[in-house]
N, C-alpha and C positions, 0 to 999 in steps of 0.2 A: 331096775326094770323101772322106766322111766317114761311117764307119761305127760299128754301138755292137752288140756282141757282147754277148750274156749267158749265165753261168754258171745250173743250176740243181742242184738234188741232187734225184735221186733214188731215192735211196733212205736206209733210216736213220743214222747215224753214231754209231757204239760207242765210247766211250770205253778202256772195260778190250778192246779190240780193239785200234783202228790212233788213236795220239792225238794225231796232225801228220798231215796229204795233201801231197803239193807238185806243185802240177799245170804241168805247160810251155806257156805259149799262144805260138801263129805267128802274126803276123799277116803278110800281101801285099799289095803295092799292083795286081796283077793284071797288075803289067810294060806296057809298047808293044806292042800286038797278040801277046798271047801268052810275049814273049820280054822277057829284062832285068828279070824281076821282082823287085822286091828284098821283102828279106826283115826280121824280129825275132823275137826272142823273149823273153818274160817270164817269172816266177815267181810262182805264187799259192800262198802258205801258208797252210795255212788248219788252224788250232792246234784242238780239241776239247777244251770246258771237261767236269771230271767234273761231275755232278749224281748225288746221290741217289735214283737211281728205285725204294728201297724202304727210304723209310723207316720204322728200327722204329718198334712202336705199339704201345701198351698193350690189347688185347683191352676192351670193355666197363669202359674207365676202369679195372679190377683194380686192388686197393689189396692191397701187398704184408708181408709179417710174417716178420721173421725172430727166430728163438730164440737168441742165445749165452750160453755158459759166460762167465764170467769169466777162465777162461782160455783163450779163445779165441787162436790166435796173431795177433799186434800183424804189420798189414797185409796177412791173408790173402786169396786172392779169397775171394768168396762166393761159391758158386752157386745161385743161387734161380731156382726150377720154379716155374710157375702150372698148378695144376689145367687140365684140359683141356676 
């Protein structure tokens, strides 16, 4: 006797919440008359891949302009704000 099982996803996976799900599957042969049933188990490991759901985008293709003096610190991080 051959049976095929199906695993279905009923909710959204979220990498930031859980990166790996471990499922344990148990199968049985039904035994003879409901007795002496044989079982086996297997693990299924689902690794969730991270995707960028909120890719940063410049609004309206805005060009930015920054003016620095020649005394500006070397390798200093610049904060650039765009108009609302």
